N, C-alpha and C positions, 0 to 999 in steps of 0.2 A: 787762375789767371783768365780763363775764358769768360767768367762772369763780368770781368772788367770791360770786355769788348763786345759782349752780346747782352742785350737788355732782357734776357729771360727767354723761356720757351713758349710762353703763352701771351696772347694779346693783352690780357689784364696786367701782366708783369711789364710789358712794353709801355702800356698807358701810364703806369706809375712812374716809369723812367722818363717818359715825355713830360709828365707833370713837373718832375724835379728840374728838368732842363729848362722848361719855360719859366720856372720861378727865378732862374738866374739870368733871364734875358736872352737865352739862346733860342734859335729857331730849330726846327727839326724836319727831317724827312724819314719816313718809315720804310724799311726793307724787310720783306718776309724771306727768310733764308730758304734757299733751295735753288737748284739750277739743273740744266740738262736732264729734264724729266724723261722717263722711259715709256710713258703711255699717255694717250690723249686724256684719259680719265684723271691722271695726276695733274696734267696741265690745267684742266678745267677746275679741279679742286683748288689749285693755287690761285686761279683767277677769282673763284668764289670767295676765297679768304680775303683777297684784296678788296672786294666789294664790302665785306664786313669792316675792314680797317677804315676805309673811306667814311663809311657811316659812323663808325665809333669816334674817330678824331673830330668829325664835324659836330657830333652830339656833345662831345666833351669840351668844345671850344678851343681845341688845339690847332696847330698848323695843319691845314688841309693840303698835305704834300706827301706823296709816296714815290718810291723808286722801284722800277720793275725791270727784271731781266727777261729778255725774250726767250732764252733757252728754257726758262721755267714755264713760259707760256706755250711751249711746243715748237719753237723755231728749230728747223732741221729735222724734226720728227714728223710733224704734220703742219705745214705752213698755213693751211686754211684754218686749222684749229687755233694756231697762234694768233692769226689775224682776228678771229672771232673773239678770243679771250681779251685781247688788247682793246678791241672795240667796246666790249662790255665794261671794262674798267674805265675807259674814257667817258662812256655815257653816264656811268655812276658819278664820276668826277664832275661832269658838267652839272649834275643835279645839285652839287654842293659847292660849286666854284672851287674845286680842288685842282691842284697842280700835279701832273704826272710826269716824272722823269723817266725816260727810257734809257736804262743803263747800257753801257757798251761792254762787250766781252772780247774774245780774242779777234785778231784781225780778219779771220775768215768770215766773220759775221758782220763786219762793219757796213758793207754795202747794203746787205739785206735789212739791217737795222735802220739805216737812214731811209731806205725806200719805204719800209712799212710805216715809219713815223710820218713821212711826208704824205702818204696816202690817207692816214687816219687823223692827222693833225686837225682837220676842220671840225671834228666831232665836238671838241670842247674849246675850240679857239674863242677867246673872249669870255669864256665861262670857266676860268681856272687855268686854262692853257696847258701845254705840255712842252717838253724840251728833250734834248739829247745830251750825250757826253762825247767829248773829244779827248783822245789820248795823245799827249804831246810826243810820246815815244814813236808813234807811227809816222812814217815818212809822208804819207798821203794827207796828214792832218792840215797843213797850211791851205791846201786847195779846198778841203772840206770846210774849213773855217770861213774862207772867202765866200763860198756858196751859201753857207748857213747864215752869215751876217746879212747877205743880200736878201735872204728870205725872212729876216726878222726873227730868227730862231733864238730861243733861250738855251744857252750852252753852258754846261759844266765842263771845266777844263781840269783834267787830272794828268798825272805823269803816265799812268798805265801800269797795271800790276801783273800783266801776263808776259811770260817769256816768249818772245817772237823771233822768227828768222831775221838775220841781219839784212836780208834783201828788202824787208818791209818795215823794219824798225831799227832805231839807233841802239847798238849794243852797249855803248859806253854811257855811264851816268852823266858825265860832263856834257855830252851831246844832248842827252834828254833834258838836262837842266837848261841848257841854252835854248833849245827848242821851246821849252815851256815858257821861259821868260819872254821870248819874242811873241808867241801866241797870246800870252797873258796881256801884254801891253796892247796888242791889236784888239783884243776883246774889250778891255777896259775902255779903250778909246771909242770903239765903234759898235759894239754889240748891245743887244737888248738884255739888260740885267744879267750879266754873266755870273757864274759861280766859280770862284777861284779856289779850287779844291787842292789844298796842299798843307802839309805840316812843316814844310821847309822854311825855317825862319829867315834865311837869306832871301828867298823868293817873296815872302810876305813883306819883309822890309822894303824890298824893291817895289812891290805893288803899292805900298803906302806912300813911298817917295814919289812914285809916278803919278798917282791920283792927286796928290797935293800939288805937284808941279804943274799938272795939266788942269787943275781946278775942277776935277771930277768929284761930284758930291758922293758921300757915302751911301746914299739911297739909290745909287745907280748900279750897284753890284753888291755881292756878299762873298765872304770867305766861307769855305765848307771844309769840314773835318769829320773824321770817324769818331764814333762813340767810344769814349774811354781813352782816346789818344790825345796827348797834350792838352789836357783839361785846363792846365794853368794858362796856356797860350790862348785858348778859347775865351777864357774869362778876361784876360788882359785886353784882347781885341774888343770885346764888348765894352769894357770900361773906357776904351779909347774912342768909342762912338761908332764902331763898325758892326755891321750885321754879320753874324756867324750862324751857319746852319750845320747841325750835327746829323750825320747819317746814322740812323738808329736801326740796327738789325735785330730781329728776334726770330725764334722758331726752334724746332727740334733738330733741324739740319745744320747745326752750327759748325760741325767738324770740317766740312769742305771749305767754308768761308774762312775759318780761323787758320787752318793748316795751309791753305793756298797762299795766304799772305806771308806765311813763314817759309814755306817750301819753295815757292816760285822764285823768290828773291831771298837767298840766305841772309843778306844784309838786314832783312826785316826783323830777324830775331834780335839782332843788336839794337835795331831801331826801337822795338817794343821795350826792351830793357832800359835803354837810355831815356825813353819817355817817362817811365816810372821813376827813374832816379832824378830826372830834372824836376819832376813835381815835388819830390821829397826835399830837394834843395831849394826850390822856388815854389812854395805852396799856393800862391795865388797872386792877385793883382794888387794887393795892398802896398807892396813895395815898388811897383812899377805901374806907371800910368800910360806908358806908350809901348807899342809892340816892338 
């Protein structure tokens, strides 16, 4: 089952997966698995690998787009090392006009993540650019979205995979969904090329209805989904004329990535199984032209 959601342990395996996705009209972003490093050397090694990835996707003619977790770069361990690592990645990205997405982790790192991105953003601004992630589950997110839109930031909106205290995050799924829908429409209307990251068909249908009602062109945003999850839906959205970017993780440290999505929210186990069953019942876009 892991192989379905992780594109291999090596860069070469990941590149083959990227080739296959591009052949079907999907966009991609590459994530090197690993987080919460325990040494500065490990953080530097992770950053070095990202430099290789940026070079490789550019040389192969693939999407020049990577996603980076700051705890993997040394955040919380040695913030100076983290800053230097991210700086190096952004500088290499600027050489190739590559986009760098700074991933969001648990709520305790939100402020530091946004601050570091703001400080380093100019490095590849206009030369690939960079962006951040907002988690709808966090109560602070509406204020963050307002500020980021004013700054012209490129934002990926997700629900949030981390278990958080009720004081800082909505504990109930219905509240998270409602918060997501509100933020989604705000981003679609006002933000710079937002990424609508969800596999929730209700929210996707709502997004499609909203952009059609508001006259928002499909090239002003994109949907984003995880590698191996709802491949049928990814294909249907592409067939319907929407951009879809797939988050493609690879590496030897797949266990924390895979298990966190199952363990942090037990409902994710059922979600994964439902995803597989849906694809078996609905194998592709041939029978459906609309999401």
